[in-house]
C-alpha positions as CSV (number, residue, x, y, z in Angstrom):
1,M,-3.2,51.7,-69.9
2,R,-0.3,50.9,-71.8
3,Y,1.7,47.9,-71.3
4,L,4.6,46.6,-73.3
5,M,4.6,42.7,-73.5
6,T,7.8,40.6,-74.6
7,T,8.3,37.3,-75.3
8,K,11.9,34.8,-74.7
9,S,11.9,31.6,-77.7
10,S,9.2,28.9,-76.7
11,S,9.1,25.5,-76.4
12,R,6.7,25.4,-79.0
13,T,7.9,24.6,-82.8
14,P,5.8,26.3,-85.1
15,D,3.2,24.4,-87.0
16,E,-0.1,25.3,-88.5
17,S,-1.7,24.8,-85.5
18,L,0.0,27.1,-83.7
19,F,0.0,29.9,-87.0
20,A,-4.1,29.4,-86.6
21,E,-4.6,29.2,-82.8
22,M,-2.1,33.1,-83.0
23,G,-4.5,34.6,-85.7
24,Q,-7.1,34.3,-83.9
25,F,-5.7,35.5,-80.9
26,I,-4.3,38.8,-83.1
27,E,-7.8,38.8,-84.6
28,E,-10.0,39.1,-81.6
29,L,-7.1,41.5,-79.7
30,T,-7.4,44.0,-82.7
31,A,-11.2,43.9,-82.8
32,S,-11.8,44.4,-79.3
33,G,-8.7,47.7,-79.4
34,A,-6.7,46.1,-76.8
35,L,-3.2,45.2,-79.3
36,L,-2.0,48.5,-80.7
37,A,1.5,46.7,-82.3
38,T,2.9,43.3,-82.5
39,G,6.1,41.8,-84.1
40,G,9.1,39.8,-84.0
41,L,12.7,41.2,-83.3
42,E,15.9,39.6,-85.3
43,P,18.2,37.9,-82.8
44,D,21.2,40.3,-83.3
45,G,20.7,43.8,-83.0
46,L,23.1,46.6,-81.5
47,R,23.7,47.9,-78.2
48,V,24.3,51.4,-77.8
49,T,26.1,52.9,-74.5
50,S,27.6,55.9,-73.2
51,S,30.1,56.3,-70.7
52,D,32.0,59.7,-70.1
53,G,30.7,61.4,-73.0
54,E,31.7,58.5,-75.6
55,I,29.5,56.3,-77.0
56,T,30.0,53.2,-78.2
57,V,27.5,50.6,-80.7
58,T,28.1,46.9,-80.4
59,D,27.2,44.8,-82.8
60,G,25.2,41.5,-81.1
61,P,23.9,39.1,-80.1
62,F,24.3,39.5,-76.3
63,A,22.2,37.0,-74.6
64,E,21.7,33.2,-74.2
65,A,19.8,32.1,-77.3
66,T,16.9,31.2,-74.8
67,E,17.2,34.4,-73.1
68,A,16.8,36.9,-76.3
69,V,13.3,39.1,-76.8
70,V,12.5,37.4,-79.9
71,G,8.8,39.2,-80.0
72,F,6.9,42.0,-78.4
73,A,3.6,43.5,-77.8
74,L,1.7,46.5,-77.0
75,I,-1.6,46.3,-75.7
76,E,-4.0,48.6,-74.0
77,A,-5.4,47.3,-71.2
78,R,-8.0,48.6,-68.2
79,S,-5.8,47.3,-65.3
80,Q,-2.6,44.9,-65.0
81,E,-4.7,41.9,-64.0
82,E,-6.2,42.4,-67.5
83,A,-3.1,42.7,-69.2
84,V,-1.8,39.5,-66.9
85,E,-4.8,37.4,-67.9
86,L,-3.8,38.4,-71.7
87,A,-0.2,37.4,-71.2
88,R,-1.6,34.6,-69.6
89,R,-3.5,33.2,-72.8
90,F,-0.8,33.9,-75.3
91,R,1.8,31.5,-73.2
92,K,-1.4,29.2,-73.4
93,I,-1.0,29.2,-76.6
94,V,2.8,28.9,-77.3
95,G,3.7,26.9,-74.9
96,D,6.7,26.8,-72.4
97,G,8.6,30.5,-71.9
98,E,8.9,33.3,-70.6
99,S,7.2,36.7,-71.3
100,E,7.6,40.0,-69.2
101,I,4.6,42.9,-68.9
102,R,5.7,46.2,-68.4
103,Q,3.9,49.5,-68.0
104,V,4.5,51.9,-70.7
105,F,4.3,55.6,-69.8
106,T,3.1,58.8,-72.2
107,Q,3.2,62.2,-72.0
């Protein structure tokens, strides 16, 4: 099963230790085949909405800085419990903050 894990800002200021720990974690997940893609997200973005056939594009930002999604990882896991365990390990590395896990349905 595939899961999309998103993360919001962390309380931890990035330093060499964080980069080293995260690099090791990413290497491990890549080698095991669990990590399919990962990346950071620009803080602003665009919002595209439709209403009564009218399409509107609005420049961001849209949320408080602490609520903005700043990164993602697309993973392959055998179960939701395994996805949660990977998210726990990630949060231990980056510190206080919030992540979401959503199953990705494909055809």
